[in-house]
C-alpha positions as CSV (number, residue, x, y, z in Angstrom):
1,X,111.2,131.2,123.4
2,X,113.1,129.3,120.5
3,X,112.2,125.7,121.1
4,X,109.3,123.4,121.2
5,X,105.8,124.7,122.9
6,X,104.3,121.3,124.5
7,X,100.6,121.0,124.6
8,X,98.3,117.9,125.0
9,X,94.7,116.6,123.9
10,X,92.3,114.4,125.3
11,X,93.0,111.4,122.8
12,X,89.4,110.0,123.1
13,X,88.0,113.3,122.5
14,X,90.3,113.6,119.3
15,X,89.6,110.2,118.2
16,X,85.8,111.1,118.5
17,X,86.4,114.1,116.3
18,X,88.5,112.3,113.7
19,X,86.3,109.4,113.3
20,X,82.7,111.1,114.1
21,X,83.2,115.0,113.8
22,X,80.2,117.1,114.8
23,X,79.0,119.9,112.4
24,X,80.1,122.4,114.8
25,X,83.6,120.8,114.7
26,X,83.5,120.7,111.0
27,X,82.6,124.3,110.9
28,X,85.1,125.4,113.1
29,X,87.7,123.5,111.4
30,X,86.5,124.9,108.0
31,X,86.9,128.5,109.6
32,X,90.3,127.7,110.1
33,X,91.0,126.7,106.7
34,X,89.1,129.8,105.1
35,X,91.5,132.0,107.3
36,X,94.5,130.3,106.0
37,X,93.4,130.5,102.3
38,X,92.5,134.3,102.7
39,X,95.1,135.5,105.2
40,X,97.9,132.8,106.1
41,X,100.2,131.1,103.5
42,X,100.8,133.3,100.3
43,X,103.0,130.8,98.5
44,X,102.1,129.1,94.9
45,X,100.3,125.9,94.8
46,X,101.6,123.3,92.5
47,X,99.8,122.0,89.7
48,X,97.3,119.2,91.0
49,X,97.2,120.2,94.5
50,X,93.2,120.3,95.3
51,X,93.7,123.2,98.1
52,X,93.9,125.5,95.0
53,X,90.5,125.2,94.1
54,X,88.7,125.3,97.3
55,X,86.6,127.8,98.1
56,X,87.1,130.4,100.8
57,X,83.9,130.7,102.6
58,X,83.5,128.2,105.6
59,X,80.3,126.9,104.5
60,X,81.3,125.9,100.9
61,X,84.4,124.3,102.5
62,X,82.5,122.3,105.1
63,X,82.3,119.4,102.8
64,X,85.6,119.3,101.8
65,X,86.9,119.3,105.4
66,X,84.7,116.9,106.2
67,X,85.9,114.5,103.3
68,X,89.6,115.5,104.4
69,X,89.3,114.6,108.0
70,X,87.9,110.9,106.8
71,X,91.1,110.5,105.1
72,X,93.7,108.2,106.1
73,X,96.3,110.4,105.0
74,X,95.5,114.3,105.3
75,X,98.8,115.4,103.3
76,X,99.9,112.9,100.6
77,X,98.1,114.6,97.7
78,X,98.9,118.2,98.9
79,X,102.2,120.6,97.6
80,X,103.9,122.3,100.3
81,X,101.5,125.2,100.0
82,X,98.4,123.0,100.4
83,X,100.2,121.2,103.4
84,X,100.6,124.4,105.1
85,X,97.4,125.5,104.9
86,X,96.1,122.1,106.2
87,X,98.3,121.9,108.9
88,X,98.0,125.5,110.3
89,X,94.3,125.0,110.2
90,X,94.2,121.8,112.3
91,X,96.8,123.6,114.8
92,X,94.3,126.6,115.1
93,X,91.5,124.3,115.3
94,X,92.9,122.1,118.2
95,X,93.7,125.4,120.0
96,X,90.4,126.6,120.2
97,X,90.1,124.6,123.8
98,X,86.6,124.2,124.8
99,X,85.1,125.0,121.5
100,X,87.0,122.2,119.5
101,X,85.8,119.9,121.8
102,X,89.3,118.1,121.9
103,X,90.8,118.5,125.6
104,X,93.5,121.1,124.5
105,X,95.6,121.8,127.4
106,X,99.3,123.9,127.8
107,X,102.1,121.9,129.3
108,X,105.5,123.3,128.9
109,X,108.2,124.8,126.9
110,X,111.6,123.8,126.4
111,X,114.7,124.7,124.1
112,X,115.7,122.8,120.8
113,X,119.1,121.8,122.3
114,X,117.5,118.4,124.4
115,X,115.9,116.8,121.4
116,X,119.1,117.6,119.4
117,X,121.2,115.9,122.1
118,X,118.7,113.0,122.3
119,X,118.5,112.5,118.8
120,X,122.3,111.9,118.6
121,X,122.4,109.8,121.6
122,X,119.5,107.5,120.0
123,X,121.4,107.6,116.7
124,X,118.8,109.5,114.8
125,X,120.3,111.4,111.7
126,X,119.1,115.4,111.8
127,X,116.7,114.8,108.5
128,X,115.4,111.5,109.4
129,X,112.6,109.9,111.3
130,X,113.3,106.6,112.2
131,X,110.7,103.9,112.4
132,X,112.1,102.4,115.5
133,X,112.7,105.6,117.5
134,X,109.8,107.6,118.5
135,X,111.6,110.5,119.7
136,X,113.0,111.1,116.2
137,X,109.0,112.3,115.3
138,X,109.1,114.8,118.3
139,X,108.0,118.2,116.4
140,X,108.5,116.5,112.9
141,X,105.3,114.7,112.2
142,X,101.8,116.1,112.4
143,X,98.8,113.6,112.6
144,X,98.1,111.3,109.5
145,X,101.2,112.7,107.8
146,X,103.0,109.8,105.8
147,X,106.4,110.5,104.4
148,X,108.3,108.8,101.7
149,X,110.5,105.8,102.9
150,X,113.7,105.1,101.4
151,X,115.5,101.5,102.1
152,X,119.0,101.1,102.9
153,X,121.2,97.9,103.4
154,X,120.9,98.3,106.9
155,X,117.7,100.0,107.8
156,X,114.7,101.6,106.4
157,X,114.3,105.3,107.5
158,X,111.9,108.2,106.6
159,X,112.9,111.2,105.1
160,X,111.7,114.7,105.2
161,X,109.9,116.3,102.4
162,X,111.0,119.6,101.3
163,X,108.1,120.9,103.6
164,X,109.0,121.3,107.4
165,X,105.8,121.2,109.5
166,X,105.4,123.5,112.5
167,X,103.8,121.1,114.9
168,X,103.6,117.3,115.7
169,X,100.8,115.0,117.2
170,X,101.6,111.7,119.0
171,X,99.1,109.1,120.3
172,X,99.2,107.6,123.9
173,X,101.2,104.3,122.8
174,X,104.0,106.8,120.9
175,X,104.2,109.0,124.2
176,X,105.1,105.4,126.1
177,X,107.7,104.9,123.9
178,X,109.1,108.2,123.6
179,X,109.0,107.9,127.8
180,X,110.8,104.9,127.7
181,X,113.6,106.4,125.2
182,X,113.9,109.3,127.1
183,X,114.4,107.5,130.4
184,X,117.4,105.3,128.5
185,X,119.5,108.2,128.0
186,X,119.3,109.7,131.7
187,X,122.9,108.9,132.3
188,X,124.4,110.6,129.0
189,X,121.9,113.6,129.8
190,X,123.1,114.3,133.6
191,X,126.9,113.6,132.5
192,X,126.7,116.5,130.0
193,X,126.5,118.9,132.9
194,X,124.5,121.3,131.0
195,X,121.9,122.9,133.3
196,X,119.2,124.1,130.8
197,X,119.2,120.8,129.1
198,X,119.2,119.1,132.5
199,X,116.1,121.3,133.5
200,X,114.3,120.7,130.2
201,X,115.1,116.7,130.4
202,X,113.3,116.9,133.7
203,X,110.5,118.9,132.5
204,X,109.9,116.6,129.5
205,X,110.3,113.6,131.5
206,X,107.7,114.8,133.9
207,X,104.9,115.9,131.0
208,X,105.4,112.5,129.5
209,X,104.8,110.9,132.4
210,X,101.6,112.7,133.1
211,X,100.2,112.3,129.8
212,X,101.2,108.4,129.9
213,X,99.3,107.9,133.2
214,X,96.3,109.9,131.8
215,X,96.6,108.6,128.2
216,X,96.7,111.7,126.7
217,X,98.0,112.8,123.5
218,X,101.2,115.0,122.8
219,X,101.0,118.0,120.8
220,X,103.9,119.9,120.0
221,X,104.5,123.3,118.6
222,X,107.7,124.6,116.8
223,X,107.9,128.4,118.2
């Protein structure tokens, strides 16, 4: 199914990993980084990308991974190749369910159409993440990923890099904002009279309501 696979994480457990990871968690993430370096992304690292000099043995990656997890920005100093390696490693780590200890859980799947319509209704350009529209980051922004900001006369928007991430992660506060925005466009979605879109709208609304109630983190994969 081409679209979005929707998952969730336990917010408190994920924050515990980010702020005080165990050696077991760091080694699991290091193993995922190792796999990406050995068998995953095969592009060229740009000059100055620290990932190009990383070793491939998990035990040797342990310290590098620990320092990267502690950073406030996981991606800013990486080239497209480095970003791909790290983002895929984070994705793979979180999907390890009980082994990673972050409460991974599958929720639902939806097609691309609903978000494309929602972005238009919320006046979000296709290639932008709008700071005032939480849904604009749906499927577009991994955890601790900061995009370059561009200022116009009307409003500041955040533009994409050339690199397009394949997953996004959203804290409970952002989930709550998404839920409010999604509810605001209900009449327009219903009047569109598109069965698949309406079904996906109802499904996504139900997922976000559940995550908001339980304070869980939204975790999205582009499929």
